[in-house]
N, CA, C and O of each residue as an XYZ file, in Angstrom:
376
protein
N     -98.200     98.460    174.224
C     -98.146     97.241    173.788
C     -97.827     96.907    172.689
O     -98.463     97.620    171.913
N     -96.956     95.961    171.940
C     -96.652     95.665    170.772
C     -97.772     95.321    169.946
O     -98.717     94.843    170.574
N     -97.963     95.466    168.368
C     -98.826     94.937    167.856
C     -97.915     93.734    167.392
O     -96.730     93.433    167.532
N     -99.218     93.093    166.665
C     -99.015     91.701    166.182
C     -98.124     92.026    164.849
O     -97.970     93.132    164.331
N     -97.635     90.902    164.474
C     -96.645     91.150    163.380
C     -97.482     90.639    162.159
O     -97.978     89.513    162.138
N     -97.605     91.572    161.118
C     -98.192     91.195    160.100
C     -97.573     89.962    159.083
O     -96.539     89.470    159.535
N     -98.008     89.422    157.868
C     -97.756     89.081    157.111
C     -96.891     89.574    156.260
O     -96.002     88.933    155.699
N     -97.152     90.853    156.129
C     -96.411     92.060    155.131
C     -95.050     91.933    155.900
O     -94.255     91.021    155.675
N     -94.872     92.815    156.725
C     -93.489     92.449    157.671
C     -92.984     91.556    157.513
O     -91.755     91.550    157.438
N     -93.720     90.428    157.397
C     -92.848     88.930    157.326
C     -92.021     88.801    156.154
O     -90.826     88.505    156.157
N     -92.914     89.101    154.914
C     -92.296     89.059    153.597
C     -91.468     90.229    153.619
O     -90.456     90.165    152.922
N     -91.667     91.260    154.250
C     -90.800     92.241    153.514
C     -89.269     91.665    154.478
O     -88.160     91.532    153.961
N     -89.559     91.426    155.788
C     -87.993     90.873    156.324
C     -87.170     89.940    155.785
O     -85.940     89.945    155.818
N     -88.311     88.670    154.996
C     -87.904     87.878    154.437
C     -87.384     88.251    152.893
O     -87.114     87.281    152.184
N     -87.250     89.349    152.422
C     -87.109     89.813    150.989
C     -85.679     90.719    151.136
O     -84.886     90.859    150.205
N     -85.499     91.332    152.553
C     -84.566     92.013    152.881
C     -83.597     91.147    153.153
O     -82.633     91.125    152.388
N     -83.625     90.497    153.978
C     -82.560     89.206    154.172
C     -82.284     88.612    152.972
O     -81.122     88.789    152.604
N     -83.205     87.748    151.997
C     -82.242     87.497    150.544
C     -81.798     88.502    150.054
O     -80.861     88.124    149.351
N     -81.914     89.856    149.970
C     -81.577     90.671    149.037
C     -80.235     91.003    149.814
O     -79.448     91.591    149.072
N     -79.745     90.793    151.107
C     -78.648     91.046    151.547
C     -77.526     89.758    151.487
O     -76.296     89.748    151.541
N     -78.537     88.684    151.352
C     -77.418     87.367    151.067
C     -76.993     87.490    149.189
O     -75.941     87.131    148.659
N     -77.936     87.973    148.673
C     -77.364     88.512    147.010
C     -76.153     89.372    147.110
O     -75.026     89.269    146.627
N     -76.730     90.262    147.889
C     -75.259     91.084    147.851
C     -73.981     90.764    148.271
O     -72.968     91.249    147.767
N     -73.996     89.804    149.358
C     -72.844     89.348    149.629
C     -72.336     88.569    148.576
O     -71.120     88.673    148.411
N     -72.991     87.756    147.760
C     -72.905     86.383    146.816
C     -72.445     87.385    145.866
O     -71.548     86.813    145.248
N     -72.573     88.633    145.384
C     -72.250     89.578    144.453
C     -70.766     90.052    144.726
O     -69.869     90.102    143.885
N     -70.684     90.382    146.034
C     -69.365     91.236    146.590
C     -68.291     89.953    146.497
O     -67.069     90.076    146.420
N     -68.947     88.842    146.521
C     -67.310     87.804    146.606
C     -67.200     87.578    145.042
O     -66.121     87.513    144.452
N     -68.414     87.469    144.453
C     -68.177     87.128    143.027
C     -66.905     87.933    142.213
O     -65.902     87.436    141.701
N     -67.338     89.393    142.291
C     -66.799     90.604    141.862
C     -65.218     90.322    142.493
O     -64.244     90.434    141.749
N     -65.050     89.903    144.102
C     -63.720     89.986    144.532
C     -63.068     88.718    144.096
O     -61.845     88.730    144.231
N     -63.555     87.692    143.634
C     -63.097     86.610    142.800
C     -62.930     86.747    141.472
O     -61.913     86.224    141.016
N     -63.539     87.221    140.838
C     -62.997     87.423    139.247
C     -62.155     88.726    139.176
O     -61.501     88.767    138.133
N     -62.020     89.567    139.809
C     -61.411     90.963    139.677
C     -60.182     91.251    140.407
O     -59.113     91.650    139.943
N     -60.576     90.914    141.969
C     -59.456     91.390    142.801
C     -58.567     90.311    143.658
O     -57.372     90.596    143.749
N     -58.974     89.194    144.252
C     -58.174     88.253    144.591
C     -58.345     86.939    144.732
O     -59.467     86.527    144.439
N     -57.565     86.169    145.093
C     -58.110     84.555    144.788
C     -58.555     84.251    146.313
O     -58.368     84.840    147.378
N     -59.223     83.078    145.941
C     -60.371     82.449    147.360
C     -59.338     81.968    148.126
O     -59.706     81.208    149.021
N     -58.035     82.198    148.043
C     -57.018     81.753    149.366
C     -56.035     82.897    150.024
O     -55.126     82.851    150.852
N     -56.800     84.194    149.078
C     -56.096     85.329    149.891
C     -56.783     85.832    151.288
O     -57.981     86.099    151.389
N     -55.983     85.903    152.176
C     -56.702     86.096    153.677
C     -57.584     87.214    153.672
O     -58.394     87.184    154.598
N     -57.702     88.557    152.618
C     -58.719     89.677    152.502
C     -59.784     88.866    151.770
O     -60.948     89.268    151.774
N     -59.500     87.944    151.255
C     -61.078     87.377    150.970
C     -61.594     86.341    151.948
O     -62.762     85.960    151.875
N     -60.889     85.949    152.717
C     -61.432     85.066    153.598
C     -62.130     85.939    154.902
O     -62.916     85.423    155.696
N     -61.715     87.257    154.952
C     -62.120     87.905    155.889
C     -63.197     89.030    155.849
O     -63.617     89.688    156.801
N     -63.604     89.116    154.329
C     -64.639     90.032    153.580
C     -65.603     88.379    154.300
O     -66.157     88.308    155.398
N     -65.527     87.478    153.439
C     -66.193     86.508    153.598
C     -66.664     86.197    154.998
O     -67.821     85.780    155.034
N     -66.193     86.275    155.884
C     -66.351     85.803    157.194
C     -67.078     86.829    157.848
O     -68.032     86.612    158.595
N     -66.585     88.047    157.543
C     -67.289     89.120    158.285
C     -69.049     89.461    157.871
O     -70.086     89.532    158.531
N     -68.661     89.621    156.315
C     -70.005     89.620    155.583
C     -71.145     88.470    156.248
O     -72.241     88.890    156.620
N     -70.847     87.188    156.350
C     -71.538     86.248    156.871
C     -72.328     86.302    158.102
O     -73.533     86.124    158.277
N     -71.052     86.688    159.201
C     -71.059     86.952    160.374
C     -72.237     87.709    160.715
O     -73.004     87.381    161.621
N     -72.425     89.096    159.715
C     -73.371     89.838    159.875
C     -74.705     89.676    159.710
O     -75.663     90.074    160.373
N     -74.568     88.664    158.161
C     -75.704     88.281    157.797
C     -76.502     87.513    158.803
O     -77.721     87.365    158.877
N     -75.563     87.068    159.541
C     -76.334     85.596    160.590
C     -76.592     86.529    161.681
O     -77.667     86.237    162.205
N     -76.104     87.410    162.165
C     -76.677     88.150    163.206
C     -78.200     88.968    162.810
O     -79.152     89.189    163.558
N     -78.054     89.251    161.609
C     -79.606     89.902    161.131
C     -80.658     88.946    161.123
O     -81.700     89.179    161.736
N     -80.475     87.838    160.456
C     -81.219     86.803    160.563
C     -81.601     86.233    161.851
O     -82.755     85.833    162.010
N     -80.523     86.142    163.012
C     -81.585     85.845    164.161
C     -81.814     86.876    164.633
O     -82.443     86.579    165.649
N     -81.703     88.301    164.579
C     -82.267     89.449    164.917
C     -83.740     89.400    164.280
O     -84.661     89.624    165.064
N     -84.033     89.152    163.045
C     -85.270     88.640    162.618
C     -86.270     87.154    163.210
O     -87.500     87.129    163.201
N     -85.543     86.232    163.599
C     -86.160     85.210    164.208
C     -86.727     85.376    165.214
O     -87.884     85.114    165.543
N     -85.220     86.202    166.174
C     -85.748     86.720    167.626
C     -87.087     87.540    167.399
O     -87.869     87.238    168.300
N     -87.683     88.538    166.460
C     -88.729     89.133    166.099
C     -89.771     88.505    165.604
O     -90.861     89.028    165.371
N     -89.440     87.234    165.407
C     -90.744     86.024    164.780
C     -91.098     86.583    163.277
O     -92.206     86.426    162.764
N     -89.980     87.271    162.631
C     -90.502     87.927    161.319
C     -90.010     86.730    160.449
O     -90.657     86.630    159.406
N     -89.231     85.988    160.576
C     -88.603     84.881    160.089
C     -89.043     83.552    160.649
O     -89.347     83.585    161.841
N     -89.129     82.525    160.109
C     -88.645     80.957    161.174
C     -87.422     80.889    160.947
O     -86.735     81.337    160.029
N     -87.053     79.962    162.355
C     -85.637     79.795    162.142
C     -85.060     78.837    160.906
O     -83.874     78.624    160.654
N     -86.080     78.384    160.292
C     -85.672     77.330    159.320
C     -85.595     78.044    158.034
O     -85.077     77.432    157.100
N     -86.072     79.364    157.814
C     -86.169     80.241    156.901
C     -84.810     80.640    156.920
O     -84.075     80.499    155.942
N     -84.374     81.234    158.217
C     -83.201     81.543    158.191
C     -82.045     80.800    157.973
O     -81.129     81.377    157.387
N     -81.873     79.533    158.351
C     -80.941     78.604    157.696
C     -81.190     78.098    156.646
O     -80.492     77.122    156.368
N     -82.087     78.453    155.792
C     -82.140     78.259    154.225
C     -81.386     78.905    153.512
O     -80.538     78.607    152.671
N     -82.041     80.463    154.210
C     -80.847     81.552    153.604
C     -79.832     81.278    153.369
O     -79.371     81.079    152.245
N     -78.999     81.181    154.927
C     -77.584     80.621    155.058
C     -77.083     79.825    154.258
O     -76.006     80.019    153.695
N     -77.705     78.966    154.130
C     -77.562     77.641    153.565
C     -77.324     77.651    151.856
O     -76.415     77.029    151.306
N     -78.164     78.347    151.268
C     -78.389     78.580    149.868
C     -77.153     79.831    149.641
O     -76.742     79.751    148.483
N     -76.671     80.607    150.179
C     -75.516     81.547    149.743
C     -74.616     80.520    150.045
O     -73.916     80.201    149.084
N     -74.415     79.901    151.087
C     -73.211     78.959    151.198
C     -72.947     78.055    150.130
O     -71.792     77.842    149.759
N     -73.929     77.515    149.615
C     -73.923     76.607    148.209
C     -73.288     77.607    147.014
O     -72.245     77.556    146.363
N     -74.293     78.433    147.038
C     -73.665     79.280    145.865
C     -71.961     79.944    146.083
O     -71.121     80.007    145.185
N     -71.813     80.300    147.235
C     -70.325     80.579    147.302
C     -69.096     79.592    147.120
O     -68.066     79.812    146.483
N     -69.455     78.430    147.843
C     -68.990     77.118    147.450
C     -68.868     77.055    146.095
O     -67.704     76.937    145.713
N     -69.936     77.109    145.013
C     -69.920     77.173    143.591
C     -69.015     77.980    143.094
O     -68.087     77.480    142.457
N     -69.092     79.487    143.289
C     -68.160     80.365    142.672
C     -66.483     79.987    143.222
O     -65.564     79.968    142.404
N     -66.275     79.722    144.584
C     -65.081     79.219    144.807
C     -64.352     78.197    144.044
O     -63.177     78.263    143.683
N     -65.486     76.906    143.769
C     -64.885     75.927    142.904
C     -64.802     76.403    141.636
O     -64.141     75.680    140.892
N     -65.325     77.528    141.075
C     -64.907     77.910    139.638
C     -64.004     78.420    139.584
O     -63.280     78.243    138.605
N     -63.634     79.290    140.617
C     -62.246     79.875    140.410
C     -61.004     79.353    140.510
O     -59.921     79.729    140.062
N     -61.510     77.915    141.532
C     -60.368     77.218    141.673
C     -59.929     76.206    140.387
O     -58.816     75.692    140.276
N     -61.041     76.038    139.455
C     -61.118     75.300    138.487
C     -60.176     76.039    136.945
O     -59.529     75.414    136.105
N     -60.439     77.577    137.033
C     -59.607     78.585    136.273
C     -58.482     78.634    136.589
O     -57.793     79.189    135.734
N     -57.711     78.150    137.839
C     -56.565     78.665    137.989
C     -55.366     77.551    137.263
O     -54.168     77.835    137.283
């Protein structure tokens, strides 16, 4: 028998997913500032790979009922907004 998921587990899962989203934002921020321009294929590949991985983590957490589908979408949408701001700032500085 599988034990009931506690609120502590849900909070921890949400916090871990948010932390992973923050790591992706920081990785992309460093890449934009120091390594490559946003139109570089390497930049796009890193971004796509990281976003895909996070979306799979979120899907897994949703399937385990650790977070709601809405919470998962909110994490991804927030990260996408932050990345768009970084991308626009990099474009403006060129």
